[in-house]
Steps between C-alpha positions, in 0.01 A plus 500: 500500500829686446707554814545864586849639543566711810754779537535703819701725725429651843246745354303321225411154377390441142370188327511460122330237288716365213176480301505841347780617732215651699548666836230343720583627847685787665507511877653735752728400786200406715355276226219735400394455136538808278343348189159379385306222670420370148134450587355301207178706525703786350836400347747219573801676359780646712752680280506357147771598260361662181695393189515536204181711512342724759122504510270345241579469132199569283315173454786327689716513187827660399635535146861448403596558135136451402458168686254476789599342830276431799594704803302520826478802727837584661684234298627153570790547744269468802396152387854372419732309729824688567832330577677592826854586397644662814385480862622641830343581836385848391516473119366277224507518119258349250529462122248433224633427152284478188364152434252325270207633703610862506589497130143396418389836645803716442746401226815639658812378681544651842624440853305659788683516834353615833718548806332546840711633785440632850728778630413661835126582485475483118407231255674558167391344172735526206385402155711432191337440158771365271462469126664168414383510138616679188208739445377789722287378791177695554358468849323658795552424867314575821485433870168418669552470880185490716558650844276446800222758535503574785859440602526292819571787742156578641403803288162505332471400136343840427811679631729349236634712220759508225727805483687573175857632512434764231207710375279302261291756308398271214164331449477121506420253223161337460457124491257346253263215590737249340795617709674698226568874512196703391487842340455784741648605833413451866539788746778452751371400848808640668477770766837669458733201490275279712253231398259421785407137438132416460331204338300711261818623332530151345138445395612539136822298531853634553627855523756537217765770477627485143793723588587515869747761620567339837762228539358390834180497707438446870210283616336465838327693774651835589594411858601137455781309331485543125637343183706708259500357148783626277478440122771703326478322162129479429323804344140385560304408810179308572314478831236231535282300730154353500265693728487333841822305458775500762772616262606784273738443209771752421609416149800671338488425128726533200208447263122524491194315364414524132304802380140392448469330160877493436597270210850631421837337548595418858830685471311818396261493791521782758716401796706233326881531522759315293814320617774470238653156428750420771381788721326503838217714637519553879205598720495528879250513788561565867245459783609647833324473837516848651441549872249761613629853532572610858 
């Protein structure tokens, strides 16, 4: 088992697994856990990093210059060991470089860096996707943190909600049985800017905003401490749980699953960005514990 790395200050303590550079725990100053209990009856993940794909490729395959490569849902980064390259009491950095295993699935040179830092009551995650090769690097990236539902502050599970920072008038995408994006649209379940969390919302998998206007959401019960999740660099958002589970995932994405039946080139797929040779793509996430309003 890989040893977890702990960073902390007087407000928060985080633990990160070098396997996948995955945040596995986030606790408040009193030691109360703000993330999933990882009950194996539902899902054992905590906060996997989604790279170089978000969601499921059609038939678990991508195509690069006409050649097919096997690619599982959400990519391979979450199953790769990252190197620790910088470590302090409240900050740690991880790096994954391309290797023989990654090139069997994704024939590109890259360096993926994640920096976790705690400042005051915020956990910051900074991502750098560097193209270390000599051809454009097509990629997607996503965050997948699973927060405790309910949060550990005594409010009922049914009182928890997610409030968007901006109006979100658009419909949502549909998910096909194979996990790809289906034709058609799903009505928005928002009431104003508020999503009142209920298990039945997730009976047909995740809620997917293909184009989210908000750059942050606030999660929790109205009269308790809440989490504000800021995602200034990711234009899509997924929310997901399994009905009955003790978590809800807030997933800012720069990418999306394949359209149902997609057999085109990976670099032409909706949601894929390109990084020029020698360039770097930067993406950030901030999770802040907000005290209850007085």
